[in-house]
C-alpha positions as CSV (number, residue, x, y, z in Angstrom):
1,X,89.8,2.6,-3.1
2,X,88.1,-0.8,-4.6
3,X,85.5,-1.8,-2.0
4,X,82.4,1.1,0.0
5,X,79.2,2.1,0.4
6,X,77.0,3.4,-2.0
7,X,77.0,6.2,0.1
8,X,80.6,7.2,-1.0
9,X,79.6,8.5,-4.2
10,X,75.2,9.5,-3.4
11,X,75.3,11.0,-0.4
12,X,78.9,12.7,0.5
13,X,79.1,14.7,-2.5
14,X,75.6,16.5,-0.6
15,X,77.5,16.6,2.8
16,X,81.0,18.0,1.9
17,X,82.1,20.8,-0.2
18,X,84.9,20.0,-1.5
19,X,85.5,16.5,-2.0
20,X,89.3,15.2,-2.7
21,X,87.8,13.1,-5.3
22,X,84.9,13.0,-7.9
23,X,82.1,10.5,-7.2
24,X,81.3,10.1,-11.0
25,X,84.3,9.8,-12.9
26,X,86.7,8.6,-10.4
27,X,84.7,5.8,-8.6
28,X,82.7,3.6,-11.3
29,X,80.8,0.5,-10.6
30,X,82.3,-2.8,-11.2
31,X,79.7,-4.7,-8.8
32,X,77.2,-4.8,-6.1
33,X,78.4,-7.5,-3.8
34,X,76.0,-6.9,-0.1
35,X,72.9,-4.8,1.3
36,X,73.6,-3.5,4.7
37,X,70.4,-4.4,6.5
38,X,68.7,-1.5,8.3
39,X,66.4,-1.5,10.8
40,X,63.5,0.5,12.8
41,X,64.0,-0.4,17.1
42,X,62.5,1.0,19.6
43,X,62.8,0.8,23.7
44,X,60.4,-1.3,25.4
45,X,59.4,2.0,27.2
46,X,57.6,2.5,23.9
47,X,54.4,1.0,23.6
48,X,54.3,1.0,19.7
49,X,53.8,-2.0,18.1
50,X,54.0,-0.6,14.5
51,X,54.8,2.6,12.6
52,X,50.8,4.0,12.9
53,X,51.3,3.7,16.8
54,X,55.3,4.4,16.8
55,X,53.6,7.9,15.0
56,X,49.8,8.2,16.9
57,X,52.8,8.0,20.4
58,X,55.0,10.5,18.9
59,X,52.1,12.9,17.7
60,X,50.7,12.3,20.9
61,X,53.5,13.5,23.2
62,X,56.0,16.6,21.2
63,X,59.5,16.7,22.2
64,X,58.9,13.8,24.6
65,X,61.2,11.3,23.3
66,X,64.7,11.1,21.7
67,X,66.1,8.7,18.7
68,X,69.5,8.4,17.5
69,X,71.4,7.4,14.2
70,X,74.7,7.7,13.1
71,X,75.7,9.8,10.4
72,X,74.5,7.4,7.4
73,X,71.6,6.9,5.2
74,X,69.5,5.8,7.9
75,X,69.7,9.0,9.8
76,X,68.7,11.3,6.5
77,X,65.8,9.0,5.9
78,X,63.9,8.8,9.4
79,X,64.4,12.6,10.4
80,X,62.3,13.3,6.6
81,X,60.0,11.0,7.9
82,X,59.2,12.6,11.0
83,X,59.0,16.2,8.7
84,X,56.8,14.3,6.8
85,X,54.3,13.2,9.5
86,X,54.8,16.1,11.6
87,X,56.7,14.6,14.3
88,X,58.7,16.2,17.0
89,X,61.6,14.0,18.8
90,X,65.1,15.3,20.5
91,X,68.2,14.0,18.5
92,X,71.0,12.8,20.1
93,X,74.4,12.8,18.8
94,X,76.5,9.9,20.2
95,X,80.3,9.9,19.3
96,X,80.9,5.6,20.5
97,X,79.0,4.0,18.4
98,X,78.5,1.0,20.3
99,X,76.5,3.7,23.4
100,X,72.9,4.1,21.5
101,X,72.5,0.4,22.0
102,X,73.5,0.5,25.8
103,X,70.9,3.7,25.8
104,X,68.3,2.2,23.8
105,X,68.1,-1.0,26.2
106,X,67.6,0.9,29.2
107,X,65.3,3.6,27.7
108,X,67.8,6.6,27.7
109,X,66.4,6.7,24.1
110,X,63.4,5.5,22.6
111,X,64.3,5.1,18.7
112,X,67.8,3.5,17.4
113,X,67.8,3.7,13.8
114,X,70.9,1.7,12.7
115,X,72.1,-1.6,10.7
116,X,71.0,-4.7,12.1
117,X,74.6,-5.4,13.8
118,X,74.5,-2.2,15.6
119,X,70.8,-2.9,17.2
120,X,70.6,-6.3,17.9
121,X,72.0,-6.1,21.8
122,X,68.5,-4.7,23.4
123,X,66.8,-6.7,20.7
124,X,68.3,-10.2,21.4
125,X,68.0,-9.5,25.4
126,X,64.9,-8.2,25.2
127,X,64.9,-4.5,25.9
128,X,63.9,-3.7,22.8
129,X,62.1,-4.6,19.3
130,X,62.4,-4.0,15.5
131,X,59.2,-2.4,14.2
132,X,60.6,-2.9,10.4
133,X,63.8,-3.5,8.3
134,X,63.9,-0.8,5.7
135,X,65.7,-2.1,3.2
136,X,63.3,-2.9,0.2
137,X,63.6,-6.2,0.9
138,X,63.5,-8.5,3.6
139,X,67.0,-9.5,6.0
140,X,67.7,-12.3,5.0
141,X,68.4,-13.4,9.1
142,X,65.1,-12.0,10.2
143,X,63.1,-13.4,7.2
144,X,59.9,-12.8,9.5
145,X,60.4,-8.9,10.3
146,X,58.9,-7.2,7.5
147,X,60.2,-4.0,5.7
148,X,59.0,-0.6,5.6
149,X,56.9,-0.8,2.4
150,X,54.8,-3.7,3.1
151,X,53.7,-2.2,6.1
152,X,52.9,0.8,3.9
153,X,55.6,3.5,5.0
154,X,57.8,3.3,1.9
155,X,59.1,7.1,2.9
156,X,61.4,4.8,5.3
157,X,63.1,2.5,2.6
158,X,66.3,3.0,1.5
159,X,69.2,0.7,0.9
160,X,72.2,-0.2,2.5
161,X,74.0,-1.0,-0.1
162,X,77.8,-1.7,-1.3
163,X,80.1,-3.0,-3.5
164,X,83.2,-2.6,-5.7
165,X,84.7,0.4,-7.5
166,X,87.4,1.1,-10.0
167,X,89.1,4.2,-10.9
168,X,88.6,5.4,-14.1
169,X,92.1,4.6,-15.4
170,X,91.1,0.5,-15.0
171,X,90.5,-1.0,-18.2
172,X,87.1,-2.1,-19.1
173,X,88.6,-6.4,-20.0
174,X,89.6,-6.0,-15.8
175,X,86.4,-4.6,-14.4
176,X,84.6,-7.2,-16.3
177,X,87.1,-10.0,-14.8
178,X,86.4,-8.8,-11.2
179,X,82.4,-8.7,-11.8
180,X,82.7,-12.3,-12.7
181,X,84.7,-13.0,-9.7
182,X,82.4,-11.5,-7.4
183,X,79.2,-12.9,-8.7
184,X,80.6,-16.2,-8.6
185,X,81.8,-15.7,-4.8
186,X,78.1,-14.3,-3.9
187,X,76.7,-17.7,-5.5
188,X,79.0,-19.6,-2.7
189,X,76.2,-20.4,-0.1
190,X,79.2,-20.4,2.8
191,X,80.0,-17.1,2.1
192,X,76.7,-15.7,1.5
193,X,75.6,-17.8,5.3
194,X,78.4,-16.2,6.7
195,X,77.4,-12.6,5.2
196,X,73.6,-13.0,6.4
197,X,74.3,-13.8,9.8
198,X,76.2,-10.8,10.0
199,X,73.9,-8.7,8.6
200,X,73.7,-8.5,5.7
201,X,71.1,-9.5,2.5
202,X,73.6,-10.7,-0.5
203,X,73.2,-9.5,-3.8
204,X,74.2,-11.0,-7.4
205,X,77.8,-9.2,-7.8
206,X,76.2,-7.5,-11.1
207,X,77.4,-3.9,-12.4
208,X,74.0,-3.3,-13.4
209,X,72.9,-3.7,-10.3
210,X,75.6,-1.0,-8.4
211,X,74.7,1.0,-10.9
212,X,70.8,0.9,-10.9
213,X,71.3,1.1,-7.2
214,X,73.0,4.2,-6.9
215,X,71.2,5.8,-9.5
216,X,67.8,5.0,-6.7
217,X,69.9,6.2,-3.9
218,X,70.6,9.5,-5.9
219,X,67.0,10.3,-6.7
220,X,65.5,9.5,-3.4
221,X,67.8,11.6,-1.4
222,X,67.6,14.1,-4.0
223,X,63.5,13.9,-2.8
224,X,64.5,13.6,1.3
225,X,67.1,17.0,0.7
226,X,64.2,18.6,-0.2
227,X,62.9,18.3,3.1
228,X,65.1,18.7,6.0
229,X,68.8,19.6,5.3
230,X,70.5,16.3,5.8
231,X,73.8,18.1,6.9
232,X,71.9,18.8,10.5
233,X,69.4,15.9,10.1
234,X,67.9,15.5,13.3
């Protein structure tokens, strides 16, 4: 394994008792590449134009509305957000990753917390809207859309960090060479443009960036895991 999301070393150990790899030993950080843009989207069925308005509507209608997210970081963050605010929503599980977008657009679910690419269709057709980016920084593709932290809801923040990892037998010199190549590619305007258009924020391609991002993600997940059972987050 060379390229993966940070969840392979932060989330997987919390979800799976007997991983076939040691997250610390077998996956050594080489270089960060991108942060997948993560969003909070709502159906036009909800009058909410802000996170406080969403909270008020949900609090006034416990159990009336439905939400979904994949088995990934946004799901755990939003489930913890509901718990923190004593809100009740119905979680809908999907096998088909494309169906939630259609259901959000048709009002069968009211909240979707996915990647930008997995929520853009109903927003672009005017059937849904974004309330926030839940990454630490705004999306290059949607620079006007504020982050949850900017909107005073840091409890919704999580990073879609991804990068390159090497095994324990890989030499330091080889890791450094790969990292240098990745950093150079990350600086190429054409590459950045293509990745940003696909719903990514391009990072600097450094080992430190990836290591620090993993540590931050682990710390935040530890806090979330005190609030909810992430194996059954809903």
